[in-house]
C-alpha positions as CSV (number, residue, x, y, z in Angstrom):
1,X,92.9,123.4,95.7
2,X,92.6,127.2,95.8
3,X,89.2,128.8,96.7
4,X,89.4,131.2,93.7
5,X,88.8,130.4,90.0
6,X,91.9,129.4,88.1
7,X,92.5,131.7,85.1
8,X,92.4,130.4,81.6
9,X,95.8,129.0,80.6
10,X,96.9,128.4,84.2
11,X,96.8,125.3,86.3
12,X,97.4,124.3,89.9
13,X,100.5,122.1,90.3
14,X,102.6,120.8,93.1
15,X,106.4,120.8,93.5
16,X,107.8,118.7,96.2
17,X,111.4,118.8,97.6
18,X,113.2,116.8,100.3
19,X,114.6,119.1,103.0
20,X,117.9,118.9,104.8
21,X,117.2,120.9,108.0
22,X,119.5,121.6,110.9
23,X,118.6,120.1,114.4
24,X,117.2,123.5,115.4
25,X,115.0,123.6,112.3
26,X,113.8,120.1,113.0
27,X,112.8,121.1,116.5
28,X,111.0,124.2,115.1
29,X,109.1,122.1,112.5
30,X,108.1,119.6,115.2
31,X,106.9,122.5,117.4
32,X,104.8,123.8,114.5
33,X,103.3,120.4,113.8
34,X,102.6,120.0,117.6
35,X,100.9,123.3,117.6
36,X,98.6,122.3,114.7
37,X,97.7,119.1,116.5
38,X,97.0,120.9,119.8
39,X,94.7,123.4,118.1
40,X,92.9,120.6,116.4
41,X,92.4,118.6,119.6
42,X,91.5,121.6,121.8
43,X,88.8,122.9,119.4
44,X,87.5,119.4,118.8
45,X,87.0,118.9,122.6
46,X,85.3,122.3,122.7
47,X,82.9,121.4,119.9
48,X,82.1,118.1,121.4
49,X,81.5,119.7,124.9
50,X,79.1,122.2,123.4
51,X,77.2,119.5,121.5
52,X,76.9,117.3,124.6
53,X,75.8,120.3,126.7
54,X,73.1,121.2,124.2
55,X,71.9,117.6,124.0
56,X,71.7,117.4,127.8
57,X,69.8,120.7,128.0
58,X,67.2,119.4,125.4
59,X,66.7,116.4,127.7
60,X,65.8,118.8,130.4
61,X,63.1,120.4,128.3
62,X,65.0,123.5,127.2
63,X,64.6,124.8,123.6
64,X,65.6,127.7,121.4
65,X,67.5,130.6,123.0
66,X,67.6,128.8,126.4
67,X,70.2,126.4,124.9
68,X,74.0,127.0,125.1
69,X,75.0,129.0,121.9
70,X,76.4,126.6,119.3
71,X,79.9,126.7,117.9
72,X,80.2,127.3,114.2
73,X,82.1,124.6,112.2
74,X,83.6,126.9,109.6
75,X,87.3,127.8,109.6
76,X,86.5,131.4,110.4
77,X,84.2,130.5,113.3
78,X,86.7,128.0,114.8
79,X,89.6,130.5,114.4
80,X,87.6,133.2,116.1
81,X,86.9,131.0,119.1
82,X,90.6,129.8,119.2
83,X,91.9,133.4,119.2
84,X,89.7,134.1,122.2
85,X,91.0,131.1,124.1
86,X,94.6,130.6,123.1
87,X,96.1,132.9,125.8
88,X,94.6,130.8,128.5
89,X,95.0,127.3,127.1
90,X,98.2,127.8,125.1
91,X,100.3,130.7,126.5
92,X,103.3,129.5,124.4
93,X,101.4,130.1,121.1
94,X,103.6,133.0,120.1
95,X,106.6,130.6,119.7
96,X,105.1,129.3,116.4
97,X,103.6,130.9,113.3
98,X,99.9,131.5,113.3
99,X,99.7,129.3,110.3
100,X,100.5,126.3,112.5
101,X,97.3,126.7,114.4
102,X,95.4,127.6,111.3
103,X,96.4,124.3,109.8
104,X,94.9,122.3,112.7
105,X,91.7,124.4,112.6
106,X,91.4,123.9,108.8
107,X,91.7,120.2,109.2
108,X,89.0,120.2,111.9
109,X,86.7,122.3,109.7
110,X,87.1,120.0,106.8
111,X,86.5,116.9,108.9
112,X,83.3,118.3,110.5
113,X,82.0,119.4,107.1
114,X,82.7,116.0,105.6
115,X,80.9,114.2,108.5
116,X,77.9,116.6,108.3
117,X,77.6,116.1,104.5
118,X,78.0,112.4,104.7
119,X,75.4,112.1,107.5
120,X,72.9,114.1,105.4
121,X,73.6,112.2,102.2
122,X,75.2,115.2,100.4
123,X,78.6,113.6,100.2
124,X,79.3,110.6,97.8
125,X,81.4,107.7,98.8
126,X,81.8,105.7,102.0
127,X,80.4,107.0,105.2
128,X,82.6,109.5,107.1
129,X,82.8,109.3,110.9
130,X,83.0,112.1,113.4
131,X,86.6,113.6,113.7
132,X,88.7,111.9,116.4
133,X,91.5,113.3,118.5
134,X,95.0,113.1,117.0
135,X,97.5,111.1,119.0
136,X,101.1,112.4,119.2
137,X,102.4,108.9,118.6
138,X,100.3,108.0,115.6
139,X,99.2,111.2,113.9
140,X,101.2,112.4,110.9
141,X,103.3,115.5,111.3
142,X,102.4,118.3,108.9
143,X,101.8,122.0,108.8
144,X,100.7,124.3,106.0
145,X,101.8,127.9,105.3
146,X,99.6,130.2,103.2
147,X,100.9,133.7,104.2
148,X,104.3,135.1,105.1
149,X,107.7,134.7,103.5
150,X,107.3,131.7,101.2
151,X,109.9,131.6,98.4
152,X,112.5,129.5,96.6
153,X,116.0,131.0,96.9
154,X,118.0,132.0,93.8
155,X,120.8,129.5,94.7
156,X,118.5,126.6,93.8
157,X,119.3,124.8,97.0
158,X,117.3,126.6,99.7
159,X,113.7,127.5,100.5
160,X,112.4,130.1,102.9
161,X,109.3,129.5,105.1
162,X,107.7,131.7,107.8
163,X,109.3,131.4,111.2
164,X,111.4,128.5,110.0
165,X,113.7,130.6,108.0
166,X,116.1,129.4,105.2
167,X,116.2,125.6,104.9
168,X,118.5,123.7,102.6
169,X,117.1,121.1,100.2
170,X,118.5,117.8,99.2
171,X,117.7,118.3,95.5
172,X,117.8,121.3,93.2
173,X,114.8,123.5,93.0
174,X,115.7,124.9,89.5
175,X,112.5,123.6,87.8
176,X,110.3,125.8,90.0
177,X,112.8,128.6,90.4
178,X,113.0,129.1,86.6
179,X,109.2,129.4,86.3
180,X,109.1,131.9,89.2
181,X,111.8,134.0,87.6
182,X,110.1,134.1,84.2
183,X,106.7,135.0,85.8
184,X,104.9,131.8,84.7
185,X,104.4,130.5,88.2
186,X,103.1,131.8,91.5
187,X,103.4,130.0,94.9
188,X,100.0,129.7,96.7
189,X,101.0,127.7,99.8
190,X,103.7,125.4,101.2
191,X,103.2,122.3,103.3
192,X,105.9,120.7,105.4
193,X,105.4,117.1,106.2
194,X,107.4,114.2,107.8
195,X,107.2,111.1,105.7
196,X,109.4,108.0,106.2
197,X,111.8,109.8,108.5
198,X,112.4,112.6,106.0
199,X,111.0,116.2,106.0
200,X,109.4,117.2,102.7
201,X,108.2,120.6,101.5
202,X,105.4,120.7,98.9
203,X,104.6,123.9,97.1
204,X,101.1,124.5,95.7
205,X,101.9,126.6,92.6
206,X,99.7,128.3,90.0
207,X,101.5,127.5,86.7
208,X,100.9,128.9,83.3
209,X,100.8,126.2,80.6
210,X,100.1,126.2,76.9
211,X,97.2,123.8,77.0
212,X,96.7,121.7,73.9
213,X,100.2,122.4,72.5
214,X,102.4,119.3,73.0
215,X,106.2,119.9,73.1
216,X,107.8,120.1,69.7
217,X,110.6,117.7,70.5
218,X,108.1,114.9,71.4
219,X,107.4,112.7,68.4
220,X,103.9,111.4,68.4
221,X,103.5,107.6,68.2
222,X,102.2,105.9,65.0
223,X,99.3,104.8,67.2
224,X,97.2,107.9,68.0
225,X,94.6,105.9,69.9
226,X,95.5,103.3,72.5
227,X,93.9,101.4,75.3
228,X,95.6,100.8,78.7
229,X,94.9,97.8,80.8
230,X,96.4,97.9,84.3
231,X,97.1,94.9,86.5
232,X,99.1,93.2,89.2
233,X,101.6,91.3,87.0
234,X,102.1,94.1,84.4
235,X,101.9,97.7,85.5
236,X,100.1,98.4,82.2
237,X,99.6,96.8,78.8
238,X,99.1,99.3,75.9
239,X,97.5,98.2,72.6
240,X,96.1,99.9,69.5
241,X,92.6,99.3,68.0
242,X,94.1,97.2,65.2
243,X,95.4,94.6,67.7
244,X,99.0,95.7,67.9
245,X,100.7,95.4,71.3
246,X,102.3,98.9,71.7
247,X,104.0,98.4,75.0
248,X,104.0,96.2,78.1
249,X,105.5,97.6,81.3
250,X,106.2,95.1,84.1
251,X,105.0,96.0,87.5
252,X,107.8,97.0,89.9
253,X,106.1,95.4,92.9
254,X,108.3,97.3,95.4
255,X,106.4,96.1,98.5
256,X,106.8,92.5,97.5
257,X,110.5,93.1,97.0
258,X,110.7,94.7,100.5
259,X,108.9,91.9,102.3
260,X,112.2,90.1,103.3
261,X,113.5,93.3,104.9
262,X,110.2,94.1,106.5
263,X,109.9,90.6,107.9
264,X,113.2,90.9,109.7
265,X,112.5,94.4,111.1
266,X,109.0,93.5,112.3
267,X,110.2,90.4,114.1
268,X,112.9,92.4,115.7
269,X,110.3,95.0,116.9
270,X,108.2,92.2,118.3
271,X,111.0,91.1,120.5
272,X,111.7,94.6,121.8
273,X,110.0,96.7,124.5
274,X,107.1,98.2,122.6
275,X,104.3,100.5,123.7
276,X,102.0,97.7,124.9
277,X,102.7,94.9,127.4
278,X,101.8,91.6,125.6
279,X,100.6,90.0,128.8
280,X,98.3,92.8,130.1
281,X,97.8,94.9,127.0
282,X,98.4,98.0,129.0
283,X,100.1,101.2,127.7
284,X,103.8,101.7,128.6
285,X,106.7,103.8,127.4
286,X,108.5,102.1,124.4
287,X,112.2,101.7,124.4
288,X,114.6,103.7,122.2
289,X,115.5,100.6,120.3
290,X,111.9,99.8,119.5
291,X,111.5,103.4,118.2
292,X,114.6,103.1,116.0
293,X,113.2,99.8,114.6
294,X,109.9,101.5,113.8
295,X,111.7,104.3,112.1
296,X,113.5,101.8,109.9
297,X,110.3,100.1,109.0
298,X,108.8,103.5,108.0
299,X,111.8,104.2,105.8
300,X,111.4,100.8,104.0
301,X,107.7,101.6,103.3
302,X,108.6,105.1,102.1
303,X,111.2,103.7,99.7
304,X,108.7,101.2,98.3
305,X,106.2,104.0,97.8
306,X,108.8,106.1,96.0
307,X,109.8,103.3,93.7
308,X,106.1,102.7,92.8
309,X,105.4,106.4,92.3
310,X,108.5,106.8,90.1
311,X,107.6,103.9,87.8
312,X,104.0,105.2,87.4
313,X,105.1,108.8,86.8
314,X,107.5,107.8,84.0
315,X,105.0,105.5,82.3
316,X,102.0,107.9,82.4
317,X,104.2,110.8,81.2
318,X,105.3,108.8,78.1
319,X,101.7,107.8,77.4
320,X,100.4,111.3,77.6
321,X,103.2,112.6,75.4
322,X,103.2,110.0,72.7
323,X,99.5,109.2,72.1
324,X,96.5,111.4,71.2
325,X,93.7,109.4,72.8
326,X,94.2,107.1,75.8
327,X,91.4,104.8,77.1
328,X,91.5,103.4,80.6
329,X,89.3,101.4,82.9
330,X,87.1,102.8,85.7
331,X,88.2,100.6,88.6
332,X,86.7,100.5,92.1
333,X,90.0,99.7,93.7
334,X,88.9,100.3,97.3
335,X,86.0,97.8,96.8
336,X,88.3,95.2,95.3
337,X,90.4,95.2,98.4
338,X,87.4,95.2,100.9
339,X,86.2,92.1,102.7
340,X,83.2,91.6,100.5
341,X,85.1,92.7,97.4
342,X,86.0,90.7,94.3
343,X,89.6,89.9,95.4
344,X,90.5,86.5,96.9
345,X,92.5,86.0,100.0
346,X,96.2,86.8,99.4
347,X,95.5,89.4,96.7
348,X,95.0,92.4,99.0
349,X,98.7,93.1,99.3
350,X,99.3,92.6,95.6
351,X,96.4,95.0,94.7
352,X,97.7,97.5,97.2
353,X,101.2,97.2,95.8
354,X,99.9,97.7,92.2
355,X,98.0,100.9,93.1
356,X,95.5,100.3,90.2
357,X,93.6,103.6,90.5
358,X,96.8,105.8,90.5
359,X,97.4,105.3,86.8
360,X,94.1,107.0,85.9
361,X,94.6,109.8,88.4
362,X,98.0,110.7,86.9
363,X,96.7,110.5,83.4
364,X,93.9,112.8,84.3
365,X,96.1,115.8,84.7
366,X,99.0,114.8,82.4
367,X,96.7,114.5,79.4
368,X,95.7,118.1,80.0
369,X,99.3,119.2,80.2
370,X,100.4,117.6,77.0
371,X,97.3,118.1,74.9
372,X,96.1,114.5,74.9
373,X,92.6,113.1,75.6
374,X,91.6,110.7,78.3
375,X,88.6,108.4,77.8
376,X,87.3,106.5,80.8
377,X,85.4,103.3,80.1
378,X,82.2,102.7,82.1
379,X,82.9,100.8,85.4
380,X,81.1,97.6,84.1
381,X,82.5,97.6,80.6
382,X,83.6,94.0,80.0
383,X,87.0,94.6,78.5
384,X,88.5,91.3,79.7
385,X,85.4,89.2,79.0
386,X,84.9,90.3,75.4
387,X,86.7,88.7,72.5
388,X,88.8,91.2,70.6
389,X,88.2,89.3,67.3
390,X,84.5,88.5,67.1
391,X,83.0,90.4,70.0
392,X,81.7,87.4,71.8
393,X,81.3,87.4,75.5
394,X,82.6,85.0,78.1
395,X,80.7,85.8,81.3
396,X,82.5,83.2,83.5
397,X,86.1,84.3,83.2
398,X,88.1,83.6,86.4
399,X,91.2,85.4,87.6
400,X,93.2,82.2,87.1
401,X,92.6,82.3,83.3
402,X,95.5,84.4,82.0
403,X,94.8,83.4,78.4
404,X,91.5,84.3,76.9
405,X,90.1,81.4,74.7
406,X,87.0,82.5,72.8
407,X,84.2,79.9,72.7
408,X,82.9,81.3,69.4
409,X,85.9,81.8,67.1
410,X,88.6,79.9,69.0
411,X,90.9,82.9,69.4
412,X,93.6,82.5,72.1
413,X,95.1,85.7,73.3
414,X,96.7,87.1,76.4
415,X,93.9,88.3,78.7
416,X,95.5,91.7,79.4
417,X,96.3,92.3,75.8
418,X,92.7,91.5,74.7
419,X,91.4,93.9,77.3
420,X,93.7,96.7,76.1
421,X,92.6,96.1,72.5
422,X,88.9,96.4,73.5
423,X,89.6,99.6,75.4
424,X,91.5,101.1,72.5
425,X,88.5,100.4,70.2
426,X,86.1,101.9,72.7
427,X,88.3,105.1,72.7
428,X,88.4,105.1,68.9
429,X,84.6,105.0,68.9
430,X,84.3,107.7,71.4
431,X,86.6,110.0,69.5
432,X,84.7,109.1,66.3
433,X,81.5,110.4,67.8
434,X,83.1,113.8,68.4
435,X,84.7,113.9,64.9
436,X,88.3,113.3,66.0
437,X,88.4,109.5,65.2
438,X,87.0,106.8,63.0
439,X,85.7,104.2,65.4
440,X,86.2,100.5,64.6
441,X,86.2,97.0,66.2
442,X,83.7,94.7,67.6
443,X,84.1,96.1,71.1
444,X,83.3,99.5,69.9
445,X,80.1,98.4,68.1
446,X,79.1,96.2,71.0
447,X,79.4,98.8,73.7
448,X,78.7,101.9,71.6
449,X,80.3,104.0,74.2
450,X,77.2,104.1,76.3
451,X,75.5,102.1,79.0
452,X,76.8,99.5,81.4
453,X,78.6,96.7,79.5
454,X,78.2,94.2,82.3
455,X,74.5,94.1,81.7
456,X,74.8,93.2,78.0
457,X,74.3,89.6,76.9
458,X,76.9,87.6,75.0
459,X,76.9,88.4,71.3
460,X,77.3,85.8,68.7
461,X,80.6,85.5,66.7
462,X,80.9,87.7,63.6
463,X,83.1,86.4,60.9
464,X,85.3,89.0,59.2
465,X,84.8,91.6,61.9
466,X,87.3,94.4,61.7
467,X,90.3,93.7,64.0
468,X,90.0,89.9,63.9
469,X,93.0,89.2,61.7
470,X,95.1,91.8,63.4
471,X,94.3,90.3,66.9
472,X,95.3,86.8,65.8
473,X,98.8,87.7,64.7
474,X,102.0,88.2,66.7
475,X,103.4,91.7,67.3
476,X,106.6,92.8,69.0
477,X,106.7,96.6,68.7
478,X,108.2,99.1,71.1
479,X,107.3,102.5,72.3
480,X,108.7,105.1,74.7
481,X,106.3,103.8,77.4
482,X,108.3,100.6,77.8
483,X,109.4,97.4,76.2
484,X,107.2,94.6,75.1
485,X,107.8,91.1,76.4
486,X,107.8,87.9,74.4
487,X,105.0,87.5,71.8
488,X,101.9,85.9,73.3
489,X,100.7,82.6,71.6
490,X,97.5,83.3,69.8
491,X,95.2,81.2,67.7
492,X,93.7,81.8,64.3
493,X,90.3,83.5,64.2
494,X,87.8,81.5,62.4
């Protein structure tokens, strides 16, 4: 993100294009990535050496000005020290752009800052360790350009980067080029990265958007408020507050589909001359065939990630364009996949393949683009454990129970559909509090849009609650988000 304040009506957006470089350009990009890695490792070694020296001097009884002067951890301080040492440690530095070394120093500054804040408790989330040296074999190859000749050529099939020159792209750059020509976009930086055996160029762009004004050619859905339940079997289940199933998009599960191919390639790699001797576990030079097999494995994983990202991008775009209020869950996806998390053995791969948290991340910025509103339910809101007809709670709901059977009113409904209905009613209540909605449904009244739902006790059944009749009927409607599957058998609410 840029360090300056984004003007009103403008947003920071990324455009990524696959490159088709020549062998000479590939060599130049690898040289720039190597320069960034060298600057990172050299300055990290220098920082650690100074820290160890000061620690040793304190053990000798030295204090204050008697200690070795410390090295600043900011980007400006690290760059100043690097400029004074690069002639001696890297006499070849002029072969690359200065932005290559600045990329490595910026990564080191961010890592040191994250470790310092995590250690002092100023940084939320999991603990961050001290930066480690980047290996040539395992570290990702990337370099970021912020100054110099960074532009998209008028022919729509070339980009120009500092010291790398004019590089052809696999795909057309017209979407970004048109904005640049009309003055509604400005390039801030460009990042070149090697992913899955393919070089990609990502432009960080300041884009002017008409916030709050959805496109005129997009017809709004008849359901302005919807709830979205994400899962492993279905990518997302969309429902309205009245109990209508708006859409059901099956999960693509690209990693599961690619398992047969990965299994063959990984077995082949195990039989080849890898970097470690299985008998002595010592480091050795891997064979060319092992390296080619690893490249194929990387391409399979990259293809699976691209399929997953494409499905999510299309589904979230349709949601943001066709509905006014979208309610989603707040999931702790990392905790679900951890050893002590809620997931059972065998679900780690499925949860990783589903990328549950990515839906909310994409909706976060797309709802701003298209003038919609995103409502995030509290983390412990019991959307799956609450009956969508009477509002009763079922505390002991296992993952194996795919059909929710209410113990109070006897309603039988698909588990994911019931959760989506409860989320939609929660969003309807939230918008009702701000004057943009009405608010209805037992889930809305039970949660009230506040507090932690997991701490609330089971409510008794309420006969005639709004939404009970709608939830007990069958619906088979479609939306631009996707197609609904077969109707789910549901019982009559009593």
